[in-house]
C-alpha positions, -999 to +999 in steps of 0.1 A: -253+202-203-242+209-168-243+173-157-220+159-185-196+187-178-194+179-141-188+142-150-159+152-173-144+175-146-147+147-120-130+122-144-102+148-149-097+150-112-097+112-110-069+111-136-050+136-116-054+114-086-040+084-105-010+106-116-007+118-080-004+082-068+023+076-095+044+103-079+042+090-044+079+080-045+089+117-048+071+124-015+083+094+005+047+081+007+030+048-001+054+018-006+084+041-001+076+052+035+106+035+050+126+042+082+161+054+073+186+026+074+209+046+097+181+051+121+174+088+113+138+099+107+130+113+073+111+145+068+074+142+074+064+174+055+067+160+020+045+130+029+020+153+046+018+174+015+011+142-006-017+132+018-032+167+017-032+170-021-047+135-024-074+143+001-082+175-018-086+156-051-108+130-034-131+157-019-132+175-053-143+143-071-171+137-045-183+173-048-181+177-085-195+144-097-233+144-099-236+109-086-204+098-068-222+072-047-244+056-074-219+055-102-185+054-085-193+038-052-176+066-032-192+059+001-188+036+031-219+016+021-237-006+046-216-004+077-222-040+089-213-054+055-183-032+051-170-041+086-175-078+081-160-081+046-133-055+053-120-073+085-122-107+066-100-093+038-077-077+064-074-111+082-063-128+050-038-099+044-024-103+079-019-140+075+000-135+043+021-107+058+031-130+088+038-158+063+061-136+042+080-124+073+084-159+087+097-172+053+121-142+047+133-135+082+123-166+103+104-143+126+081-113+128+103-083+121+087-055+142+097-020+132+110+006+157+083+022+179+088+057+165+078+045+130+043+034+139+024+067+138+037+076+104+031+041+091-005+040+103-012+075+088+005+063+056-016+031+055-048+051+059-039+079+035-026+056+008-056+032+011-080+062+007-063+075-024-060+040-039-096+030-034-111+063-047-087+064-077-088+027-088-118+010-072-139+041-074-131+062-105-112+037-127-134+007-120-165+027-120-157+042-155-150+008-169-183-006-157-203+025-169-188+021-203-201-015-204-168-033-201-171-069-189-170-069-151-142-095-150-122-076-176-128-044-156-115-060-124-083-072-140-077-040-159-080-017-129-059-041-108-031-042-134-032-004-137-030-002-099+000-025-098+019-006-125+012+028-110+025+016-076+059+011-094+063-023-078+070-038-112+101-016-117+135-034-122+151-045-090+119-047-070+106-078-053+083-096-078+063-112-050+050-078-040+040-070-075+019-102-077+005-095-042-006-060-052-021-073-084-042-099-065-051-073-039-064-050-066-086-078-080-099-087-045-105-051-035-123-045-068-145-075-062-154-062-027-164-029-043-186-045-069-201-068-043-210-041-018-215-012-042-191+010-023-154+013-014-160+011+024-150-026+028-122-023+003-108+007+022-109-011+055-094-043+042-067-024+023-057-003+054-055-034+076-033-053+051-009-024+048-006-020+086-001-058+089+027-058+063+045-030+081+042-046+115+052-080+104+081-071+080+092-037+092+086-023+057+057-003+043+055-026+013+088-031-005+113-055+011+150-046+009+171-068-014+188-097+002+220-086+018+208-051+024+187-056+056+203-044+088+203-081+099+226-089+070+253-066+081+285-077+100+278-050+127+244-067+135+258-102+136+290-095+155+291-107+192+286-082+221+316-061+231+342-082+249+328-115+236+347-136+211+339-169+194+365-196+201+396-191+179+386-156+165+391-121+178+360-099+182+370-077+153+376-105+129+348-109+103+334-144+100+349-166+073+329-172+041+303-199+045+300-197+083 
């Protein structure tokens, strides 16, 4: 009787972890970890609390569940395999991040230097929560219930994309599709290796690459709202003036 009870408690903790991921926006974590547009730094304490609660739920699942490695894949697995597949996935993620930045901005849009420590911590913390919650608990439960593996991969990826809130009105649809495909690919890595190690590594590298290449933690600003789109950014240096126009005169429409 003790073992089924422990499984149920672990599943409850897993559900709390999914709900915790859903509330990431309230804490400024995950896709919403953005440098302020006026250059000021946002408070780090709410994000730190989100990471701490998430880590506590992860540890609770591992301790309570009677077979977290065998049934949920909550381990690093074979280190060589995890490194090889994780870096391969991360390389693909880096290429797409660079491609998106080149298409949207015409260049790699490096973020300010002060934003890197928080972004790296954000990538690692979010990747850990996501992999344990969706590729560990959710995918593991689907497979244990006998759901078809392909259906399980698609279902957990769709749930992941919806919980990340990237499908909300006004958000970039490319990122919703990207996260959906990422969820399927990371799920495949987990099934293939029997653990979340490779998925965690590939996920973290991809998140860091997106931040470095686009200057955003995952959600691009709408067109016309980037700092490059402002008149202040595009105006000439003080004392300089294009021929036939004063330095304070905005450019004419269409120029």
